[in-house]
Every structure is written in structure tokens, then in C-alpha cells.
C-alpha positions as CSV (number, residue, x, y, z in Angstrom):
1,M,46.9,-90.5,-108.6
2,A,44.1,-88.1,-109.6
3,E,41.0,-89.4,-111.3
4,Y,39.7,-87.1,-114.1
5,I,36.1,-87.1,-115.1
6,D,34.0,-85.0,-117.6
7,I,32.3,-81.9,-116.4
8,V,29.0,-81.4,-118.2
9,D,26.4,-78.6,-118.7
10,E,22.7,-78.9,-117.8
11,F,22.1,-80.7,-121.1
12,N,24.8,-83.3,-120.3
13,R,27.2,-81.9,-122.9
14,V,30.9,-82.2,-122.1
15,L,32.5,-78.9,-121.2
16,R,35.9,-80.0,-120.0
17,S,37.4,-82.6,-117.6
18,G,38.4,-82.0,-114.0
19,E,39.8,-83.8,-111.0
20,R,37.0,-85.9,-109.4
21,E,37.6,-84.7,-105.9
22,Q,37.4,-81.0,-107.0
23,V,34.3,-81.7,-109.2
24,H,32.5,-83.0,-106.1
25,K,33.8,-80.3,-103.9
26,D,32.5,-77.6,-106.4
27,K,29.3,-79.5,-106.9
28,L,29.8,-79.5,-110.7
29,L,27.6,-81.5,-113.0
30,H,29.2,-84.8,-114.2
31,R,28.4,-88.4,-115.3
32,A,28.0,-91.8,-113.6
33,V,26.4,-95.2,-114.0
34,H,24.5,-97.3,-111.5
35,I,23.9,-101.0,-111.9
36,F,21.4,-103.3,-110.2
37,L,22.6,-106.9,-110.3
38,F,20.0,-109.6,-109.8
39,N,20.5,-113.3,-109.2
40,M,18.3,-115.9,-110.9
41,K,16.0,-115.9,-107.8
42,G,15.2,-112.2,-108.4
43,E,17.2,-111.0,-105.5
44,L,19.1,-107.7,-105.8
45,F,22.7,-107.4,-104.7
46,V,23.1,-104.4,-102.5
47,Q,26.6,-103.3,-101.6
48,K,27.7,-101.6,-98.3
49,R,30.2,-99.0,-99.3
50,A,33.6,-99.1,-97.7
51,M,34.2,-96.8,-94.8
52,T,37.1,-95.1,-96.7
53,K,34.7,-93.8,-99.4
54,K,34.6,-90.0,-99.5
55,E,30.9,-89.8,-100.5
56,H,28.4,-91.8,-98.4
57,P,30.8,-94.1,-96.5
58,W,29.2,-97.3,-95.0
59,K,25.9,-96.8,-96.7
60,Y,24.0,-99.4,-98.7
61,D,24.2,-98.6,-102.5
62,S,23.6,-100.0,-105.9
63,S,25.3,-103.3,-106.8
64,A,27.9,-101.4,-108.7
65,A,28.3,-97.7,-109.6
66,G,30.9,-95.2,-110.6
67,H,31.9,-92.2,-112.5
68,L,32.7,-92.2,-116.2
69,D,36.4,-91.6,-116.8
70,A,37.1,-88.5,-118.9
71,G,36.2,-89.3,-122.5
72,E,34.5,-92.6,-121.6
73,G,31.0,-93.6,-122.7
74,Y,28.2,-94.7,-120.4
75,D,28.0,-98.3,-121.7
76,E,31.7,-99.0,-121.5
77,S,31.8,-97.5,-118.0
78,A,29.0,-99.8,-116.9
79,V,30.8,-102.8,-118.1
80,R,34.0,-101.6,-116.4
81,E,32.4,-100.8,-113.1
82,L,30.6,-104.2,-112.9
83,E,33.9,-106.0,-113.4
84,E,36.0,-103.6,-111.2
85,E,33.6,-103.7,-108.2
86,L,32.1,-107.2,-108.4
87,G,34.6,-109.1,-110.5
88,I,32.0,-110.3,-113.0
89,K,30.9,-109.8,-116.6
90,A,27.2,-110.0,-117.4
91,P,24.9,-108.6,-120.1
92,L,23.7,-105.1,-119.2
93,K,20.4,-103.6,-120.1
94,R,20.0,-99.8,-119.8
95,L,16.7,-99.0,-118.1
96,M,16.6,-95.2,-117.8
97,I,18.5,-92.0,-117.6
98,I,18.3,-89.9,-114.5
99,N,18.9,-86.2,-114.8
100,A,21.5,-84.6,-112.4
101,C,20.0,-83.7,-109.0
102,S,21.1,-83.5,-105.4
103,E,20.2,-87.2,-104.7
104,M,22.5,-88.2,-107.5
105,D,25.3,-85.9,-106.3
106,N,24.9,-83.7,-109.4
107,E,25.5,-86.7,-111.7
108,F,23.7,-87.5,-114.9
109,V,23.1,-91.3,-114.4
110,Y,22.5,-94.1,-116.8
111,F,20.8,-96.8,-114.9
112,Y,21.4,-100.5,-115.9
113,V,20.2,-103.9,-114.7
114,A,22.0,-107.2,-115.1
115,M,21.3,-110.8,-114.1
116,S,23.9,-113.4,-113.1
117,D,24.6,-116.1,-110.6
118,A,28.3,-115.8,-111.2
119,A,30.5,-115.8,-108.0
120,I,31.0,-112.2,-106.9
121,K,34.5,-111.1,-106.0
122,M,34.0,-107.7,-104.2
123,N,36.6,-105.1,-104.6
124,E,37.5,-104.5,-100.9
125,D,38.8,-101.0,-101.7
126,E,35.2,-100.0,-102.7
127,I,32.9,-102.4,-100.9
128,E,32.7,-103.3,-97.2
129,D,30.2,-106.1,-97.7
130,G,27.3,-107.1,-99.9
131,Y,24.0,-109.0,-99.8
132,F,21.4,-110.4,-102.1
133,W,18.0,-109.2,-100.7
134,S,14.5,-109.6,-102.1
135,L,12.8,-106.4,-103.2
136,D,10.4,-106.8,-100.2
137,E,13.4,-107.0,-97.8
138,I,14.8,-103.8,-99.3
139,K,11.5,-102.0,-99.1
140,H,11.3,-102.9,-95.5
141,K,14.9,-101.9,-94.7
142,I,14.3,-98.5,-96.4
143,S,11.1,-98.0,-94.4
144,V,12.9,-98.7,-91.1
145,D,16.2,-96.9,-91.8
146,K,16.2,-94.9,-95.0
147,D,19.4,-93.1,-93.9
148,A,21.3,-96.4,-94.0
149,F,21.1,-96.2,-97.9
150,T,22.6,-93.6,-100.2
151,P,20.1,-91.1,-101.6
152,A,20.9,-92.3,-105.1
153,F,20.0,-95.9,-104.3
154,V,16.7,-94.9,-102.7
155,L,15.8,-92.8,-105.8
156,L,16.8,-95.5,-108.2
157,F,15.1,-98.3,-106.2
158,N,11.8,-96.3,-106.1
159,D,12.1,-95.6,-109.8
160,Y,12.7,-99.3,-110.5
161,L,9.7,-100.3,-108.5
162,K,7.5,-97.8,-110.5
163,L,8.9,-99.2,-113.7
164,I,8.2,-102.8,-112.9
165,R,4.6,-101.8,-111.8
166,I,4.1,-100.1,-115.2
167,V,5.4,-103.2,-117.0
168,D,3.1,-105.4,-115.0
169,L,0.1,-103.2,-115.9
170,L,1.0,-103.4,-119.6
171,T,1.3,-107.2,-119.7
């Protein structure tokens, strides 16, 4: 069954909807969410994408991520993706908006964080495996093998590190 997503202009205004596969093939601008899920120890859950994924198979990625369905809002999409991919509900906090770029596969992304120690039930259609890693472990893994991660994850992870450094400076 075809999945329909909104196609947007350079200002993130909806133009029309289109079939997801065709939108990616034509490199059209569209919308997505990414979520970083932390446990109470401050470790970040990193998923390994399923080998069957069309974009970036078997790469490490955000805890949960996905396209907005046609007509869907960012916040409701983030709640849905967290539950669909990890089988949990947790309060979400929007951190930032990332403009569409090649690293984000032409997606305008709303980036969220959540914290939970709830048992994760990975959606096996989406996720091969997943791990809670410290930020230092992730930094090291990226420095050793950046290509093991999706470009979107690397961009978001680096933006997250900059943001927490700024917060530390202000407090």
C-alpha cells in the first residue's frame, strides 16, 4: 500500500501530497521528525535500521524517526513514530527545526528528545537492533566509522552536542 506524504516548498508550505517512494526518487522537499530517546542514566538509544529499508539500510540512526503522513502535524507524527518504532509513550520536547538539506534527505525536520526507562519493543520491520550508548561512546563510534551512521543522525547528534554546550555555558 502506497504511503502519501506532503510535498512542501522551500518555506515548508504544503504544495500537494505524493507517494513517498516517488517523492524520494524525485528529491522533492517534504517533512519528517527525529527523536532522541534517553534513559535515566543519560544514555541515548540508537537504532540500527533494518536491512530492508530503502534509505540508509543497516545504518545507525535516531532512536525513532519518520515522515509525516499527508495532512499530519509534526507533534502528532513524533508521538506516533515513537510508539510505532519503539512501542513506548513518553513526553516529547521539541528542541529545534532543521531546514531541508541533503543530509536530511530533503526533509524539513522537527527534532525532539524524550526520556524514559520503559521497556522498548522494537518494530522489527523498521529496526534491526538498538543500543543505549553514552554520548562519549557515540562520539567515539562516529570518529572511528562515520559511515556506519545516517547523515541525518550525525548532523542531529552534532547539533545536539552544540546545544547542550550552549546550555552549560548559560547555567
